[in-house]
N, C-alpha and C positions, 0 to 999 in steps of 0.2 A: 528101341522103338521102331515101329514100322512106318511106312510112308504116310499112311493116313493119320497116325498119331502126330507125326512131325508136321503135317499140314495143319492139323488142329492147333498145335502150339504156335505156328507161324500166324495163323488167322487170329488167334487170341492176342498176340503181340500187336498186330496191325489194328485191331479194333480198340485196344487200349491206348494206342498212339495215333489218334485220328488227325494228326497234323501233316498228312501226306497229300499229294496231289496225284492226278492221273497222268501217267507217262504218255505223251502224245504219240510216241513211236510204237509202244507195245500195248497200250491200253491198261497196263498194270499200275502198281503203286510206285510212287517216286517220293523220296524224302532224303533230307540231310541227316547224317548221324556221326557220332563219335564211335569209332571202331577200335577195338583192342585185339590184336592178334598175338596169341601165345603159342609159340612153338619152341624152337631151339633158343629163341630170344623173344622178348616182348616188345611190341611196337604199337603205339596209339596214334591215330590220325583222324582227321575229319574228311568225309567223302560223301558222295551221293550214292544212295542205295536204290536199286530197282528190284521190284518183286513182280515177276511175270505171272499172269493169271490165265493165260490162254490154255487151251486143252493140251497142246503139245509140250509146253514148258511149265506146266502148273506148279507154282511154288518156287521156281528158280529164283535165287537171290544173286544179284550181280552187284559188285562193288566197283566204283570207278577207280581206276589206277591212279596212284599218287606217287610222288617222289619217295615217300617213306614206305610205300607198299607197291613195288613194281610187280607186274605180272610174271616177270622172269624168276622172281624169288618166292612169290606167294600165290596161293589159289585166290581167285577173285570171284568165282562162281560156285554156288552151293545149291544142292538139289535135295529135296525131302527124301528122295529114294536112296541116296548114297551117304548122306550125313545125318547126324542126330541133331534135332532142333528142339530146344526147350525154352519156354518163356518163363523167366524168373520174375514172378509178379512182385516180389518184395523190392527188387532193385530196378524193375521195369526194363530188363535186358533180355534180348533174344540171344541165347547161347547156342552156337553151332559148333559141333565137334566132329572130328573124323581122324582118319589115318590114311596116309598116302606114301608112295615111294619118294615123292618130291619133298614132303614136309615131315614125314614121320607122324607122330601124334600131334594134333593141333586143336586149339580152341579159339573161337572168334566170338567176341561179344559185341553186340550192336545196340547202341543207345540212341534212339531217335531224338533229334534236336527239335525243340519247339520252334515254330515259325515266328 
């Protein structure tokens, strides 16, 4: 998928999950989610998710670091330009996948929690 298709998938996910608030720092979307990270091992955790919508960071997804998912071991920022984003409408999940030297192949699923 290209960057524009990834942004479309991300926006579809955000519209289907209208339980977000505006982030007072970035002006983007802010919501709590259950995140599952699948790489060399699988870990699930609750965290806060920020989606930036300004022109410079358009579509950047940032996960707050947790004890189960430290920044030293996992990627916490994802970009429509570099990762693949797909909205799974059946399960209401945003699926982000990619490959890096740090993680190898990885897949991250984001399930927005209702407020």
